[in-house]
Phi, psi and omega in degrees: 000321179297321179296318179298317178296316180297318178296315179298319180295317179297318178296321178297314179295320180294332177291340180272347181292149180234155179286140179259134180303330181294342177299342185257010186305323184269356185284142180235157356287156181290133179270122173233111183303324180298324178281314184289308181272072178215114185106209181255130181232135173260147175222144177234131184209179179211155175248132177240135176288178186294343176275349181102355180289132176288121182255334178208152174232158181204163169236137178232139173246127181246126172257110186243133179220146179237144172231100186068234182262013179243128180241151175240123178249107181264105186258128176241113182262140169235115185271158181297338178271007177093348179289153176239158182209150180231138173221133178240113178268141166247117185248137174243131181259133175223087186068237178264008179253148181226149171227155183202156176226154175206162184302328181254015176257130180275119182075216185240133174283149179224142180207164178220135177256133176220126183059233182266009187239156173223134172250129189229123180239139177198169176251126181255133173275104188255114178281130178220118176050047176083358177243157177243128179246140175267116183241147180274133180245121176248102194252125177240130177241142181227120177283119181274310173211184187299339183248351188236131181228130175260144183222128177231127182237134176254124180256132180214165176220126183054034179080358180269124180295125180253316186196167172230144178239129178239131181224142169241126181254148176219128178287143176279000000 
């Protein structure tokens, strides 16, 4: 019984461990948002609830332009239910660190790129049934090759997992 308890406790603790962005330092190709998000990029994605069920799918077209170290990512979403959505990010690059704002982002997003990965954290004002909830977004991007980027986002509130968003981007 003690062994079973020890095993359960070890598994619980390992579930609390988190990936460190520095783990990707040697991975190639190197991700630079200014280089990747420049021009027109298509993305295909899905939202999964906490049970893993796909609840929505989407296509997004991003028109990205940079002026010095400041970029504008104009995102146009078309959802599987026919709805459309627009988000315009203003991103500032400072070495391997990034900050960003958008109309539905509370405060400022912050991120760091290391190797082929970027971790991006922000609070999203999410409208649901006439109410707006502030949810935490833990966003990870991985450059697969010069034209392909994978993105996985974990959405939570008060540390409780709500949903995951998976997107694959491809440069035109």
